[in-house]
KELOMAR-263298 format. One record per residue (C-alpha): residue number from 1; residue in one letter; x, y, z. Coordinates in pm, 1 decimal. Example, Ala and Ser with C-alpha at 12.3 -4.5 7.8 and 13.67 -1.06 7.14 Angstrom:
BEGIN
[1 "a" [1230.0 -450.0 780.0]],
[2 "s" [1367.0 -106.0 714.0]],
//
This chain:
BEGIN
[1 "x" [5847.9 -3966.3 844.3]],
[2 "x" [5568.4 -3713.0 881.8]],
[3 "x" [5506.2 -3388.6 1070.1]],
[4 "x" [5334.0 -3419.0 1411.9]],
[5 "x" [4956.8 -3428.8 1436.9]],
[6 "x" [4803.0 -3202.8 1704.7]],
[7 "x" [4466.0 -3241.8 1877.7]],
[8 "x" [4342.6 -2956.9 2097.4]],
[9 "x" [4078.4 -2967.3 2370.7]],
[10 "x" [3935.3 -2682.7 2576.5]],
[11 "x" [3975.6 -2307.4 2583.5]],
[12 "x" [4119.9 -2044.7 2350.2]],
[13 "x" [4434.7 -2033.7 2563.0]],
[14 "x" [4487.9 -2404.9 2500.7]],
[15 "x" [4437.3 -2342.0 2128.7]],
[16 "x" [4693.6 -2061.1 2140.9]],
[17 "x" [4942.5 -2289.4 2313.6]],
[18 "x" [4878.1 -2567.7 2062.9]],
[19 "x" [4984.5 -2328.4 1786.4]],
[20 "x" [5297.4 -2245.0 1986.1]],
[21 "x" [5373.4 -2616.3 2030.3]],
[22 "x" [5342.7 -2669.0 1655.8]],
[23 "x" [5615.4 -2410.3 1601.5]],
[24 "x" [5835.0 -2542.8 1883.4]],
[25 "x" [5807.7 -2901.1 1759.6]],
[26 "x" [5883.3 -2794.2 1401.4]],
[27 "x" [6191.4 -2604.1 1515.2]],
[28 "x" [6305.8 -2912.9 1705.6]],
[29 "x" [6247.4 -3140.4 1406.8]],
[30 "x" [5995.2 -3367.6 1580.7]],
[31 "x" [5840.8 -3622.0 1341.7]],
[32 "x" [5599.4 -3913.8 1348.7]],
[33 "x" [5421.0 -3799.8 1665.0]],
[34 "x" [5069.0 -3725.1 1785.0]],
[35 "x" [5030.9 -3450.9 2048.1]],
[36 "x" [4710.5 -3410.1 2252.3]],
[37 "x" [4657.8 -3087.6 2451.3]],
[38 "x" [4401.2 -3173.1 2720.7]],
[39 "x" [4145.1 -2979.1 2926.3]],
[40 "x" [4054.8 -3035.6 3292.5]],
[41 "x" [3764.0 -2795.5 3344.8]],
[42 "x" [3516.2 -3082.8 3403.2]],
[43 "x" [3533.3 -3456.0 3463.7]],
[44 "x" [3372.7 -3496.2 3120.8]],
[45 "x" [3662.8 -3306.6 2962.6]],
[46 "x" [3910.4 -3552.6 3115.8]],
[47 "x" [3699.8 -3848.3 3000.6]],
[48 "x" [3694.1 -3710.6 2645.8]],
[49 "x" [4072.0 -3666.8 2651.8]],
[50 "x" [4122.7 -4030.1 2748.3]],
[51 "x" [3875.2 -4137.8 2481.8]],
[52 "x" [4057.9 -3940.4 2212.5]],
[53 "x" [4394.8 -4081.9 2321.7]],
[54 "x" [4265.6 -4434.3 2260.3]],
[55 "x" [4111.1 -4328.7 1927.0]],
[56 "x" [4429.6 -4160.3 1805.0]],
[57 "x" [4643.0 -4456.1 1908.9]],
[58 "x" [4426.6 -4685.6 1694.2]],
[59 "x" [4450.4 -4442.4 1403.3]],
[60 "x" [4828.9 -4393.5 1433.7]],
[61 "x" [4973.7 -4713.5 1577.8]],
[62 "x" [5333.2 -4635.5 1482.2]],
[63 "x" [5347.6 -4274.8 1604.6]],
[64 "x" [5482.0 -4149.3 1935.6]],
[65 "x" [5182.9 -4030.3 2142.3]],
[66 "x" [5253.1 -3726.8 2362.4]],
[67 "x" [4993.2 -3591.0 2607.5]],
[68 "x" [5001.1 -3248.0 2771.3]],
[69 "x" [4765.7 -2976.4 2903.2]],
[70 "x" [4565.4 -2908.8 3217.5]],
[71 "x" [4436.8 -3263.6 3268.8]],
[72 "x" [4793.6 -3390.4 3257.1]],
[73 "x" [4910.2 -3119.6 3496.3]],
[74 "x" [4640.9 -3202.3 3754.6]],
[75 "x" [4654.9 -3582.2 3728.9]],
[76 "x" [4972.9 -3692.8 3547.0]],
[77 "x" [4954.4 -4042.7 3692.1]],
[78 "x" [4622.3 -4105.4 3513.9]],
[79 "x" [4776.7 -4048.6 3172.2]],
[80 "x" [5115.3 -4202.6 3250.4]],
[81 "x" [4931.2 -4526.7 3334.2]],
[82 "x" [4763.0 -4543.9 2992.0]],
[83 "x" [4928.5 -4803.7 2769.0]],
[84 "x" [4863.8 -4585.6 2464.0]],
[85 "x" [5074.4 -4294.5 2598.5]],
[86 "x" [5448.9 -4259.2 2534.7]],
[87 "x" [5519.8 -3922.4 2699.5]],
[88 "x" [5343.6 -3699.3 2954.3]],
[89 "x" [5437.9 -3328.3 2946.1]],
[90 "x" [5325.4 -3060.5 3195.0]],
[91 "x" [5187.5 -2716.3 3113.5]],
[92 "x" [5518.7 -2541.9 3184.9]],
[93 "x" [5727.4 -2797.4 3000.2]],
[94 "x" [5514.5 -2782.0 2684.8]],
[95 "x" [5616.5 -2418.6 2630.4]],
[96 "x" [5992.4 -2485.9 2659.4]],
[97 "x" [6200.8 -2541.5 2343.1]],
[98 "x" [6425.3 -2784.6 2532.4]],
[99 "x" [6134.0 -3018.7 2594.7]],
[100 "x" [6066.2 -3054.2 2223.2]],
[101 "x" [6435.2 -3084.0 2140.7]],
[102 "x" [6455.0 -3374.4 2383.2]],
[103 "x" [6145.6 -3541.4 2239.2]],
[104 "x" [6279.9 -3503.5 1886.5]],
[105 "x" [6630.8 -3617.2 1974.3]],
[106 "x" [6567.0 -3961.4 2117.9]],
[107 "x" [6312.2 -4191.3 2272.6]],
[108 "x" [6523.1 -4206.9 2587.3]],
[109 "x" [6390.7 -3881.6 2736.9]],
[110 "x" [6205.5 -3891.6 3068.6]],
[111 "x" [5852.6 -4021.8 2989.1]],
[112 "x" [5686.7 -3803.1 3255.9]],
[113 "x" [5790.7 -3436.7 3273.0]],
[114 "x" [5548.6 -3251.9 3501.9]],
[115 "x" [5690.4 -3002.7 3752.0]],
[116 "x" [5522.4 -2789.7 4020.6]],
[117 "x" [5310.6 -2537.2 3830.2]],
[118 "x" [5279.5 -2316.8 4141.0]],
[119 "x" [5650.8 -2233.1 4120.2]],
[120 "x" [5614.4 -2068.9 3778.3]],
[121 "x" [5637.5 -1688.1 3786.5]],
[122 "x" [5634.0 -1593.6 3415.4]],
[123 "x" [5416.1 -1672.8 3117.8]],
[124 "x" [5539.0 -1725.6 2763.8]],
[125 "x" [5302.7 -1488.5 2586.0]],
[126 "x" [5555.2 -1397.0 2318.3]],
[127 "x" [5599.9 -1736.2 2157.1]],
[128 "x" [5372.7 -1675.9 1857.0]],
[129 "x" [5205.1 -1375.0 1700.9]],
[130 "x" [4850.5 -1483.8 1772.8]],
[131 "x" [4648.8 -1748.0 1592.7]],
[132 "x" [4300.7 -1786.4 1451.5]],
[133 "x" [4133.1 -1717.5 1121.1]],
[134 "x" [4278.1 -1488.2 857.8]],
[135 "x" [4063.6 -1210.0 1000.9]],
[136 "x" [4091.3 -1254.5 1379.0]],
[137 "x" [4393.9 -1325.9 1599.9]],
[138 "x" [4401.6 -1436.4 1964.9]],
[139 "x" [4675.8 -1298.6 2188.3]],
[140 "x" [4762.0 -1444.8 2527.9]],
[141 "x" [4819.7 -1168.0 2783.2]],
[142 "x" [4777.3 -1362.7 3109.2]],
[143 "x" [4793.7 -1714.2 3251.5]],
[144 "x" [4701.4 -1880.8 3581.3]],
[145 "x" [4465.7 -1777.6 3860.0]],
[146 "x" [4515.8 -1664.7 4222.1]],
[147 "x" [4155.5 -1737.8 4322.2]],
[148 "x" [4035.2 -2065.8 4463.9]],
[149 "x" [3671.8 -2117.4 4368.6]],
[150 "x" [3550.9 -2432.1 4539.5]],
[151 "x" [3448.1 -2607.9 4214.9]],
[152 "x" [3752.8 -2522.7 4004.5]],
[153 "x" [4059.9 -2734.1 3934.1]],
[154 "x" [4212.4 -2492.1 3683.6]],
[155 "x" [4453.2 -2307.2 3921.3]],
[156 "x" [4617.9 -2642.3 3986.9]],
[157 "x" [4659.6 -2692.5 3614.2]],
[158 "x" [4765.4 -2336.9 3530.8]],
[159 "x" [4937.8 -2210.6 3845.4]],
[160 "x" [4918.0 -1863.6 3995.8]],
[161 "x" [4833.4 -1555.3 3793.1]],
[162 "x" [5108.1 -1404.2 3582.3]],
[163 "x" [5094.0 -1132.2 3319.0]],
[164 "x" [5259.9 -1060.6 2986.2]],
[165 "x" [5407.4 -706.8 3005.9]],
[166 "x" [5210.9 -440.9 2819.8]],
[167 "x" [5502.6 -352.5 2591.9]],
[168 "x" [5529.0 -713.2 2471.8]],
[169 "x" [5153.9 -722.6 2402.1]],
[170 "x" [5159.3 -392.1 2211.6]],
[171 "x" [5453.6 -501.9 1997.5]],
[172 "x" [5279.3 -830.9 1919.4]],
[173 "x" [4954.8 -659.6 1818.4]],
[174 "x" [5141.9 -412.5 1597.9]],
[175 "x" [5298.7 -707.1 1412.7]],
[176 "x" [4956.0 -866.0 1370.6]],
[177 "x" [4809.6 -541.3 1231.2]],
[178 "x" [5099.3 -516.4 986.5]],
[179 "x" [5014.9 -870.4 870.2]],
[180 "x" [4658.7 -760.8 793.2]],
[181 "x" [4458.0 -876.3 1095.0]],
[182 "x" [4152.5 -657.2 1154.4]],
[183 "x" [4059.6 -792.1 1498.5]],
[184 "x" [4256.9 -904.6 1803.4]],
[185 "x" [4110.1 -1092.3 2099.8]],
[186 "x" [4286.9 -1073.2 2437.3]],
[187 "x" [4286.1 -1410.0 2615.5]],
[188 "x" [4386.2 -1545.3 2955.3]],
[189 "x" [4271.3 -1769.1 3238.6]],
[190 "x" [4169.7 -1479.6 3467.6]],
[191 "x" [4193.5 -1182.3 3235.4]],
[192 "x" [4086.6 -911.6 3480.7]],
[193 "x" [4376.6 -1004.0 3710.2]],
[194 "x" [4617.3 -886.7 3438.3]],
[195 "x" [4883.6 -654.7 3578.2]],
[196 "x" [4858.6 -742.5 3948.0]],
[197 "x" [5205.4 -902.0 3934.6]],
[198 "x" [5365.2 -622.9 3729.0]],
[199 "x" [5537.0 -305.3 3855.2]],
[200 "x" [5282.7 -38.2 3960.2]],
[201 "x" [5007.5 -303.9 3931.2]],
[202 "x" [4821.8 -173.2 3624.1]],
[203 "x" [4470.2 -299.7 3549.2]],
[204 "x" [4323.5 -459.8 3239.7]],
[205 "x" [4172.6 -122.9 3146.7]],
[206 "x" [4522.4 27.9 3139.3]],
[207 "x" [4632.5 -243.1 2895.9]],
[208 "x" [4326.8 -189.3 2674.8]],
[209 "x" [4380.7 187.6 2664.1]],
[210 "x" [4748.3 142.6 2585.5]],
[211 "x" [4673.6 -98.8 2300.9]],
[212 "x" [4417.8 137.4 2150.3]],
[213 "x" [4655.6 433.4 2181.0]],
[214 "x" [4970.9 265.6 2051.5]],
[215 "x" [4830.4 39.4 1778.9]],
[216 "x" [4601.5 82.9 1480.3]],
[217 "x" [4411.3 -240.5 1540.5]],
[218 "x" [4063.1 -179.9 1392.7]],
[219 "x" [3880.4 -402.0 1642.5]],
[220 "x" [3986.5 -512.2 1990.6]],
[221 "x" [3788.3 -777.9 2171.6]],
[222 "x" [3809.9 -908.1 2528.6]],
[223 "x" [3741.0 -1270.7 2612.1]],
[224 "x" [3599.1 -1389.0 2947.3]],
[225 "x" [3622.3 -1146.5 3240.0]],
[226 "x" [3531.3 -1141.4 3608.3]],
[227 "x" [3301.6 -838.9 3629.3]],
[228 "x" [3375.5 -769.1 3998.5]],
[229 "x" [3739.3 -699.0 3904.6]],
[230 "x" [3670.0 -455.1 3620.7]],
[231 "x" [3864.2 -129.6 3677.6]],
[232 "x" [3769.8 230.7 3600.2]],
[233 "x" [3982.5 250.7 3286.6]],
[234 "x" [3808.7 -49.6 3136.1]],
[235 "x" [3471.5 112.9 3202.5]],
[236 "x" [3601.5 430.4 3038.9]],
[237 "x" [3715.6 229.5 2737.0]],
[238 "x" [3370.9 69.8 2711.9]],
[239 "x" [3216.9 418.3 2712.2]],
[240 "x" [3456.9 601.4 2481.4]],
[241 "x" [3644.4 360.6 2254.1]],
[242 "x" [3447.1 242.4 1948.1]],
[243 "x" [3732.0 7.0 1852.7]],
[244 "x" [3666.8 -194.0 2171.7]],
[245 "x" [3392.4 -433.6 2069.3]],
[246 "x" [3058.9 -419.4 2261.2]],
[247 "x" [3061.8 -784.3 2365.0]],
[248 "x" [3175.1 -919.5 2703.4]],
[249 "x" [3168.6 -1276.7 2830.5]],
[250 "x" [3111.1 -1274.1 3205.7]],
[251 "x" [3225.9 -1536.5 3452.8]],
[252 "x" [2905.1 -1531.7 3660.7]],
[253 "x" [2859.7 -1904.8 3745.7]],
[254 "x" [2532.8 -1865.4 3940.7]],
[255 "x" [2245.4 -1636.9 4029.5]],
[256 "x" [2191.9 -1722.2 4397.7]],
[257 "x" [2389.2 -1545.5 4670.3]],
[258 "x" [2424.7 -1846.5 4901.8]],
[259 "x" [2548.5 -2067.8 4619.1]],
[260 "x" [2789.5 -1793.9 4509.6]],
[261 "x" [2929.2 -1787.6 4864.2]],
[262 "x" [2963.1 -2166.1 4864.2]],
[263 "x" [3142.4 -2137.8 4531.6]],
[264 "x" [3374.8 -1882.5 4695.6]],
[265 "x" [3301.3 -1631.5 4425.2]],
[266 "x" [3385.7 -1267.2 4492.4]],
[267 "x" [3056.3 -1120.1 4375.4]],
[268 "x" [2687.0 -1146.4 4458.4]],
[269 "x" [2396.3 -1142.3 4213.0]],
[270 "x" [2340.3 -772.1 4275.0]],
[271 "x" [2698.5 -698.3 4169.7]],
[272 "x" [2646.8 -881.9 3840.0]],
[273 "x" [2319.1 -701.3 3766.9]],
[274 "x" [2469.0 -364.6 3854.6]],
[275 "x" [2770.5 -419.1 3627.1]],
[276 "x" [2551.1 -524.1 3334.1]],
[277 "x" [2330.9 -218.6 3380.4]],
[278 "x" [2628.1 18.6 3406.6]],
[279 "x" [2805.3 -126.7 3102.8]],
[280 "x" [2490.1 -110.5 2892.6]],
[281 "x" [2423.2 247.3 3004.7]],
[282 "x" [2772.1 339.0 2880.9]],
[283 "x" [2736.5 135.2 2562.5]],
[284 "x" [2370.9 63.9 2474.3]],
[285 "x" [2463.4 -193.8 2206.1]],
[286 "x" [2661.5 -403.6 2457.9]],
[287 "x" [2581.1 -776.0 2455.5]],
[288 "x" [2682.5 -1028.3 2719.5]],
[289 "x" [2773.2 -1391.4 2726.1]],
[290 "x" [2812.0 -1577.6 3054.9]],
[291 "x" [2926.0 -1900.8 3216.3]],
[292 "x" [2660.7 -2054.9 3442.3]],
[293 "x" [2684.8 -2381.4 3636.4]],
[294 "x" [2372.6 -2595.8 3677.1]],
[295 "x" [2338.2 -2830.2 3972.1]],
[296 "x" [2614.5 -2703.5 4200.9]],
[297 "x" [2619.0 -2901.0 4530.5]],
[298 "x" [2330.1 -2810.1 4767.0]],
[299 "x" [2148.4 -2619.2 4487.3]],
[300 "x" [1772.4 -2620.8 4546.5]],
[301 "x" [1509.5 -2561.8 4279.0]],
[302 "x" [1452.0 -2210.1 4414.3]],
[303 "x" [1823.8 -2133.5 4399.9]],
[304 "x" [1844.4 -2265.4 4045.6]],
[305 "x" [1552.7 -2041.6 3947.8]],
[306 "x" [1761.0 -1745.8 4067.6]],
[307 "x" [2009.1 -1836.2 3792.5]],
[308 "x" [1725.9 -1839.6 3538.3]],
[309 "x" [1613.0 -1500.0 3663.1]],
[310 "x" [1968.1 -1363.1 3643.7]],
[311 "x" [1973.6 -1431.0 3269.2]],
[312 "x" [1681.0 -1192.5 3226.7]],
[313 "x" [1798.4 -937.1 3484.3]],
[314 "x" [2146.5 -906.3 3331.0]],
[315 "x" [2013.9 -927.6 2976.4]],
[316 "x" [2246.2 -1216.5 2888.0]],
[317 "x" [2249.0 -1339.6 2528.3]],
[318 "x" [2515.7 -1607.0 2483.4]],
[319 "x" [2505.3 -1870.5 2759.9]],
[320 "x" [2781.1 -2123.9 2821.2]],
[321 "x" [2610.0 -2378.9 3047.7]],
[322 "x" [2813.9 -2622.6 3257.4]],
[323 "x" [2634.5 -2917.0 3421.4]],
[324 "x" [2822.7 -2947.7 3750.4]],
[325 "x" [3061.7 -3240.1 3780.8]],
[326 "x" [3281.4 -3293.8 4089.7]],
[327 "x" [3654.4 -3252.8 4042.2]],
[328 "x" [3855.3 -3462.5 4291.8]],
[329 "x" [4056.3 -3246.9 4529.0]],
[330 "x" [3819.3 -2947.7 4519.1]],
[331 "x" [3609.2 -2844.8 4824.1]],
[332 "x" [3284.3 -2864.8 4623.8]],
[333 "x" [3343.9 -3234.5 4559.4]],
[334 "x" [3299.6 -3293.9 4935.3]],
[335 "x" [2969.8 -3101.1 4956.5]],
[336 "x" [2625.5 -3270.5 4934.9]],
[337 "x" [2573.2 -3341.7 4564.4]],
[338 "x" [2264.3 -3276.0 4351.7]],
[339 "x" [2124.1 -3585.2 4178.1]],
[340 "x" [2253.7 -3628.1 3823.7]],
[341 "x" [1904.9 -3634.1 3672.3]],
[342 "x" [1824.2 -3295.3 3826.8]],
[343 "x" [2155.3 -3152.1 3706.0]],
[344 "x" [2085.2 -3264.2 3349.8]],
[345 "x" [1729.2 -3127.9 3357.7]],
[346 "x" [1839.1 -2789.5 3496.7]],
[347 "x" [2116.0 -2757.3 3240.8]],
[348 "x" [1862.3 -2825.2 2965.6]],
[349 "x" [1634.0 -2552.2 3100.7]],
[350 "x" [1921.4 -2303.5 3109.3]],
[351 "x" [2017.1 -2389.6 2751.8]],
[352 "x" [1657.4 -2350.7 2637.3]],
[353 "x" [1646.2 -2006.8 2796.9]],
[354 "x" [1975.3 -1924.8 2629.2]],
[355 "x" [1831.2 -2024.2 2292.5]],
[356 "x" [1534.0 -1794.8 2355.6]],
[357 "x" [1768.9 -1508.2 2442.9]],
[358 "x" [1961.4 -1558.8 2119.5]],
[359 "x" [1635.1 -1559.1 1922.5]],
[360 "x" [1535.1 -1231.7 2090.2]],
[361 "x" [1873.8 -1078.1 2011.2]],
[362 "x" [1860.0 -1184.4 1646.7]],
[363 "x" [1510.0 -1045.1 1601.3]],
[364 "x" [1621.5 -708.8 1738.5]],
[365 "x" [1893.1 -679.9 1471.6]],
[366 "x" [1665.0 -690.6 1166.3]],
[367 "x" [1699.7 -362.7 981.1]],
[368 "x" [2010.9 -263.3 1179.2]],
[369 "x" [2335.3 -153.8 1016.7]],
[370 "x" [2647.2 -344.4 1127.3]],
[371 "x" [3013.9 -356.3 1040.3]],
[372 "x" [3082.6 -723.8 979.9]],
[373 "x" [3425.6 -887.1 995.8]],
[374 "x" [3428.9 -1156.2 728.0]],
[375 "x" [3559.6 -1496.3 840.7]],
[376 "x" [3497.4 -1655.4 500.2]],
[377 "x" [3336.8 -1529.0 176.7]],
[378 "x" [2983.3 -1591.3 300.7]],
[379 "x" [2999.6 -1553.7 682.7]],
[380 "x" [3118.8 -1283.3 918.8]],
[381 "x" [3048.8 -1148.3 1266.9]],
[382 "x" [2904.4 -822.8 1392.6]],
[383 "x" [3059.5 -612.3 1664.8]],
[384 "x" [2853.4 -819.6 1914.8]],
[385 "x" [3001.1 -1144.6 1771.7]],
[386 "x" [2674.4 -1242.7 1602.2]],
[387 "x" [2710.7 -1449.8 1285.6]],
[388 "x" [2588.9 -1295.2 959.5]],
[389 "x" [2535.7 -1498.9 642.3]],
[390 "x" [2578.8 -1317.5 307.6]],
[391 "x" [2411.4 -1426.8 -16.3]],
[392 "x" [2690.1 -1272.3 -225.2]],
[393 "x" [3059.9 -1340.3 -153.9]],
[394 "x" [3251.9 -1076.6 39.6]],
[395 "x" [3630.4 -1024.2 74.4]],
[396 "x" [3758.2 -1256.4 346.3]],
[397 "x" [3927.0 -1076.8 636.9]],
[398 "x" [3770.8 -739.6 553.4]],
[399 "x" [3524.4 -537.4 761.2]],
[400 "x" [3219.6 -471.8 544.3]],
[401 "x" [2910.9 -259.3 619.8]],
[402 "x" [2584.7 -451.8 601.7]],
[403 "x" [2217.0 -398.1 671.0]],
[404 "x" [2055.4 -698.7 836.0]],
[405 "x" [1766.6 -831.7 629.2]],
[406 "x" [1653.2 -1143.6 815.3]],
[407 "x" [1729.1 -1455.3 1020.8]],
[408 "x" [1823.4 -1803.7 903.2]],
[409 "x" [1849.0 -2052.8 1187.6]],
[410 "x" [2090.3 -1906.1 1441.5]],
[411 "x" [2240.5 -1654.3 1199.4]],
[412 "x" [2151.2 -1312.0 1071.9]],
[413 "x" [2132.1 -1261.4 697.2]],
[414 "x" [2243.6 -975.7 476.1]],
[415 "x" [2229.0 -915.2 102.1]],
//
């Protein structure tokens, strides 16, 4: 018999949880199984999950096929009905040792184990000490979301927002530093809501300041944030803490105020522009990534062009473009839809603009001095998460000083 095979789809949080499931399944002694951790962020993500299930079943006909993740949590009946699937496990159940003990013990366990995610009040952020490359670890500090954007299915897959206590996070990061990690990335579904469910309701900035005070982590990075929820302490950390990396990924979604209201977002375009300006004034080297949806229901050409303009006005560099796809059960799915051809064309225009922004950013780095965290002997990343290719091998996992000499494709180069 062989160890389980794991396939992960979706976000960094899913990847973190896949690593935790590997440990839980190993502890339980699970063998001869294939586990697929699914994503539900778009209809395309669900389609890809189903496609991979069929592919993996053909590749491993004798293995037990177990499916979990957000797509399973939001539509368990879809996956339970697939002939290729042996077990369907919800997002809460996949983090419980007892689930894996049951799967390893016998084939007679309940084939569908998906409970009400909204009843969950804690998150299992302590299961593993991060994951990632030998140089960078990802640490889950939050799960779930209390907001109900009209396009988003994720709260129904992840439940309400819940936070990992600061002391648990600090202890985890200290262990990672002792193991030689030079960078830690904080991850969550709605990271800036961290602390709202904890005593005294601390903010994400409080957690960041505490980590930087109580650990020796050389580089701390924040994953996606909602800029309207950024607190004063996080702004202070941006201004005063060189160990907090000058790179933020913003959950913006659109550049038109009416569309933002129809999305039920909590900010307007002016809020996004103001935050970007303030953050860059505090930290001139700050770079931004952003999520932007193309073709949201009712979006006109003029409204779409406001998203294009927002890229320039916020000075965005790294764009994550989502062509809108309706998710059943969400309010946006019942709104007047934009034609698929227009959605595809607008997404392509956004991506082209994103490519131009990256080119501009790369050109501005030539001659600059950067501290580069090496992910392998020939490639590392700057403080702004830009890839740098080295002609000569460097020590993997180390932070090395480098002067940027040129550009090769989408990477910077250094001697």
